[in-house]
C-alpha positions as CSV (number, residue, x, y, z in Angstrom):
1,K,-3.2,-4.4,-30.8
2,Y,-5.3,-3.2,-33.8
3,A,-6.4,-6.4,-34.0
4,L,-7.0,-6.9,-30.5
5,A,-9.2,-3.6,-30.8
6,V,-11.3,-4.7,-33.6
7,G,-12.1,-8.2,-32.4
8,G,-13.4,-6.2,-29.6
9,A,-10.8,-6.5,-26.9
10,D,-9.8,-3.2,-25.1
11,T,-6.0,-3.0,-25.4
12,H,-3.9,-2.9,-21.9
13,R,-2.2,0.6,-23.0
14,H,-1.7,1.6,-26.7
15,D,1.9,2.4,-25.9
16,L,4.4,2.9,-23.5
17,S,3.6,6.5,-22.9
18,S,-0.4,5.5,-22.3
19,M,0.2,4.9,-18.5
20,I,3.3,4.4,-16.2
21,M,3.3,0.4,-15.6
22,L,5.9,0.0,-12.5
23,K,7.1,-3.5,-12.4
24,D,9.5,-5.2,-10.1
25,N,12.8,-3.5,-11.3
26,H,11.6,-0.3,-11.5
27,I,10.2,-0.8,-8.0
28,W,14.4,-2.1,-7.5
29,A,15.4,1.0,-8.6
30,C,13.9,3.0,-5.9
31,G,15.2,0.8,-2.8
32,G,12.4,-1.5,-3.1
33,D,9.8,1.5,-1.5
34,I,6.5,1.2,-3.5
35,A,5.5,4.3,-2.1
36,R,9.2,6.3,-3.6
37,A,7.9,4.4,-7.3
38,V,4.8,5.6,-7.3
39,R,5.2,9.6,-6.4
40,T,8.5,9.5,-8.6
41,A,6.2,8.0,-11.5
42,K,3.0,10.3,-10.5
43,A,5.7,13.6,-10.7
44,A,7.4,12.3,-14.4
45,G,3.9,11.4,-15.5
46,G,2.0,14.4,-14.4
47,F,-1.8,14.8,-13.7
48,S,-3.2,13.1,-16.8
49,I,-1.3,9.7,-16.9
50,K,-2.3,6.6,-14.8
51,V,0.4,5.0,-12.5
52,E,-0.2,1.2,-12.3
53,V,2.5,-0.7,-9.9
54,E,2.4,-4.8,-10.4
55,C,2.1,-6.8,-7.0
56,Q,3.2,-10.0,-5.9
57,S,0.9,-9.4,-2.9
58,E,-1.7,-8.2,-0.8
59,A,0.8,-6.6,1.1
60,E,2.8,-5.2,-1.9
61,A,-1.0,-3.5,-3.1
62,V,-1.7,-1.9,0.2
63,E,1.5,-0.4,-0.1
64,A,0.8,0.5,-3.5
65,I,-2.9,2.0,-2.6
66,R,-1.7,4.2,0.2
67,A,0.9,6.2,-2.5
68,G,-1.9,6.5,-4.6
69,A,-2.0,4.1,-7.1
70,D,-4.1,4.1,-9.8
71,V,-4.2,0.9,-11.0
72,V,-2.7,-2.4,-8.8
73,M,-2.2,-5.5,-10.8
74,L,-2.4,-8.5,-8.8
75,D,-0.1,-10.6,-10.4
76,N,0.2,-14.2,-10.4
77,F,-2.1,-14.7,-7.4
78,A,-4.4,-18.3,-7.5
79,P,-8.0,-18.1,-8.8
80,G,-10.7,-18.9,-6.9
81,E,-11.0,-17.8,-3.1
82,E,-7.6,-16.8,-2.5
83,L,-7.7,-14.2,-5.0
84,G,-11.3,-13.5,-4.5
85,S,-10.6,-13.2,-0.3
86,A,-7.8,-10.5,-1.1
87,V,-10.2,-8.6,-3.7
88,R,-12.7,-8.1,-1.1
89,R,-10.5,-7.2,1.9
90,L,-8.7,-4.7,-0.6
91,K,-12.3,-3.2,-1.7
92,G,-13.0,-3.2,1.9
93,R,-9.9,-1.6,3.5
94,F,-10.1,1.3,1.3
95,G,-14.1,1.6,1.2
96,G,-14.9,-0.3,-1.8
97,G,-16.7,-2.7,0.0
98,P,-17.4,-4.5,3.4
99,A,-14.7,-3.3,5.7
100,G,-11.5,-5.7,5.1
101,V,-10.2,-7.7,7.7
102,D,-6.9,-7.7,9.1
103,G,-5.2,-11.6,10.3
104,E,-7.1,-11.6,13.7
105,G,-10.3,-10.5,12.2
106,K,-10.9,-7.4,13.6
107,A,-12.3,-4.7,10.5
108,V,-9.9,-2.4,9.0
109,L,-11.1,0.4,7.1
110,E,-8.6,3.1,5.6
111,E,-9.1,6.9,3.7
112,K,-11.1,6.0,1.3
113,R,-9.5,5.3,-1.9
114,E,-10.0,5.4,-6.4
115,F,-8.5,2.5,-7.8
116,L,-8.9,-0.6,-10.2
117,I,-8.2,-4.0,-8.9
118,E,-6.5,-5.7,-12.4
119,V,-5.6,-9.3,-12.3
120,S,-3.2,-11.1,-14.2
121,G,-0.4,-13.7,-15.0
122,G,-1.5,-17.0,-15.7
123,L,-4.6,-16.6,-17.7
124,T,-5.5,-18.5,-20.6
125,E,-8.7,-19.0,-22.2
126,E,-9.2,-22.5,-19.9
127,N,-8.5,-21.1,-16.8
128,V,-9.9,-17.7,-17.2
129,K,-13.4,-18.0,-15.6
130,G,-11.2,-18.6,-11.7
131,F,-10.5,-15.0,-12.6
132,V,-13.7,-13.4,-12.6
133,V,-14.6,-12.4,-9.2
134,E,-16.4,-9.8,-7.8
135,G,-14.6,-6.3,-7.5
136,V,-12.1,-7.6,-10.3
137,D,-12.3,-4.1,-13.0
138,V,-9.6,-5.8,-15.6
139,I,-7.9,-9.4,-16.4
140,S,-5.4,-9.0,-18.8
141,T,-3.5,-11.8,-20.2
142,S,-1.2,-11.7,-22.9
143,S,-1.9,-15.2,-24.1
144,I,-4.3,-14.1,-26.3
145,H,-1.1,-12.9,-28.4
146,Q,1.5,-14.6,-27.4
147,G,2.4,-17.6,-29.8
148,V,0.5,-17.2,-32.4
149,K,1.9,-17.7,-35.6
150,H,1.9,-15.3,-38.2
151,V,1.2,-14.8,-41.8
152,D,4.4,-14.5,-43.9
153,F,3.4,-12.4,-47.1
154,S,4.9,-9.4,-49.2
155,L,3.5,-7.8,-52.2
156,K,5.5,-8.4,-55.9
157,V,5.2,-5.4,-58.2
158,V,4.5,-7.1,-61.8
159,H,6.2,-4.5,-64.5
């Protein structure tokens, strides 16, 4: 993490106490209820800790936003138009852009909510351009540090 910060990247979170990140197993532990998981996390973390929800679909993101998630991570969404459309609908639906549209083409606008959209999953240096979409606040990837070869060295004290 230090090397990433020195290199100019913003690390996702400094450590596990920096933000609560709800992944699928956390949601399942709450009976599959995203709203319950967010409420539980906010109660445990208090007012100063952000809550992020990993979402596999736009419907999960809507549920997380309604529940008060600070960050919704759109995980493994296809880059390009699929991602762009989902982001526009989410931002529009909750007051962060033009009104969202439902499946029948009707405008949908709910109570304004403050949230960030993060995209993750499958991002690499080669395909990141497809994830650079208006309305996306954070692009995250673990490929920047996974698979990196380490240097094996030791310090010998001469005596």
